[in-house]
N, C-alpha and C positions, 0 to 999 in steps of 0.2 A: 309716163314711164314704167312699162309693163314689165314685170318681174314672176318667178314660180318660187310657190312656196315646196319643198318635195322634202321627202322622207320616206324613207325604205323597211322594210322589216327582211330579218334574213335565219336561211336555217342556222347560225351560228355565227361567232364574234371573226375568226380570221378568215381572208381567202384564202391563205398558204394552208391553212384544212381542208381544202375545198369546199368552203360553204358557198351559199347558193343565195341570191332574192326570192324571198316568198312573195312579195308583196311592194305594187311602187303605189304611192298617192302623189299628185301633184297638184295644188290647189295656184290659179291666178290670181297677182294684184294686181291692177292700173292706176298708176297715183297713191300706194297703199291703201287701196279699198278693194276687198275682193269682188272675183265678175265672178258671172256665173260658167265659166269655162272651168274644168277640168280633166285632169285623166288620173284613172285608177283600176289598177288591174289585180287581181290574184295569178301566180306563176308557181308553175311543175318545177320545184329543183331538180327533179331526176336523182336526188338524194334524200336521205331520212334529216328529219330534222331532229338536231340535238334537245335533249330535254331541259336546259336552261333556256334555248329558245320559246320553247313548245309551253317555258311556266311564262315568257315574256307575251307573247301573243297569242297564242292558244290554238295556232293552226294546225290539225293533224297531217300526216303522211297522208291517210286518207282522203282527206278536203283537196288536197294540192296537187293528188295526182289525177282529180280531173280536170285540172285548167288549163291554159294557155302555157309554153314554156317562151321564153324573153324572144327565142328569134321570133317567136310571133306576132312581138304587140312591138317592135327594136324600132321600125322606121315610124310608127304611129308614136311614137315615145320622142322622138328625136325632131319629129317633126314639132309636137307639142310645145319642145322645150327651146326651139330653133332661134337664136337673135334675140334670146332674155337671159335676163342675172336669173343666177338659180341664188336663192336662199336657204340654207341646210343649216340643222342645227346639229353640234359634230360633224360637219363635214369631210372630215378624212375617214369615217367608218361607212358612209355614203358614198362617197365618192371612188374610194376604194373596191368598192362590193360592183356598182355600176360600171365603173371602167376594166373591170374583170369579165363580167359581160359582156362588153364591148367587143374588147382582146378576141374572146373566142370566137366571137361573130367576122374577127377583121376589122371593128369600125371603128374611127376615130375615137379615141377618148375624149373628154370631159376636160379641158382645161379649168386648175385649180386658178388663174385670173378671169375665170367669168363666176366666182362663187363666193358669196358674202356667207362667212359664215358664224351663228349668232352664238354661238358657244366663246367663238375668240372678240364678239360684240364687248358680249356679258363681265368674260375674264378683264377687260380695257376698264369697263365704266365701275364693275366692281371688284377691286382685286380682294383674293380671302375670302369671298363668298360664295357660296352655295350655288352655280349657275347651273343645275339641271334644267332641265323642262319643266319639272314639276316645282322646282325652288322657285324659279322665274316668274308663276302662273302666284304663286302663292304674294308675292313681293309686290305684283302689281294687281293683285288684286283680281284675275280673270277663273271665274269657276271652270276646274277639269273635275270636276265628278263625274264625267263620260269615261273618264282616262282610265276602265277599270284594270283594260288590258292597252298594248300596244300597239296599236293599229296606227295605222299610214298616215289616214284621211281627219282622224280622231287629233292625231296628234298634227296635221298641218293646218287644220285650223285654229288650233291653241297658237302654237307656232307662229302664226299672220298678226295676232294679236299682243304676243311676245316682243316682234319684232318692232310692231308700232312705235309699240312701249322704250325699246331700249334707241330705238331711232330719234324719237321726241318728235312724232309726227300724227298725234293728233289731230290737228286742222281739218287736213286733206282728209279725215275720215269721215270729216260729215258735210261731201259733197257726194248727196245723194242721189245725183243724177248718171251716176255713171251705171255702166253696164246690167248689175243685179245688187240688192241688197236686200233679205227679208225684212219684215215686218219689225221681228223680237232681233237680227241684227242690226237695227234701226236704233231701237228700248237700249239695247244692250249697250249702242254707241255712246248714246244722248246724256246714258247712267255714269258716266265718266268725265264728260262736260262741268266741270266746275262753273257756278253762275249764282248769281246773287239776285237774291228775290225782291222786287220792290214794293213798299206799299204808302201808299199816298194818304197823309193823314186827314181825317174830315175836319170840315167847319169845329166841331163842339174841340174836335182833339187841338188847334190852331186854338183856339181860344181860354183852353183850360192852361195851354203852354205858354200865352202873352201874362196870364195871371201868375202866373209860377214866377216867371220872372221878374215881373214889379213886385209883388214879392220876396224874393230872394233881394233885391235891391233895397227895398227897406229895412232887410235884417239887415243886409252890409250896411247900410248909410248907420244904425244906430250904434251898432257894434266899434 
């Protein structure tokens, strides 16, 4: 089962105010394991970034003006996500911006039925709790120290781990024969697996144990 972890960064909050996408990040999951396949691009939004958005992701107007437009990457993007379920945190936000970009180009919109919203999953599982990506990382003891700014690929990496925990799918993560898992990722996954260390007693341990049992029996007998 292949799925796509997806995240976007934008010039602002609402498409009704003319805000556009400045970054798209996608990572592929195969049976809940990250593969080597990814899609990532920065985009020229053809408008200024709001001050609030700049504080969140740090992408300046000058930097973005040198990037490709959405129209330049749309076919490659749609091919990458084709026939795969999309995993998005707070999907309403990302979908509104993606579908706005697609509508501008006369492309079919992404249907909500093809999307799993991890924010909804978290709210159903932990009603009344904080369910932001950072809060869920803290809950599941996922290291989010790299998340100094909200950048699409970093957020996708974190969300992939959160998604696995939310769905209770830790066992499939140990299938290392999938396309690609780095040595560090394997170590990180193994640290999340609970196991007991088996210690075999020595002959001397067994001898001392028998002596202890005999002394205990004598003590109980005389009492």
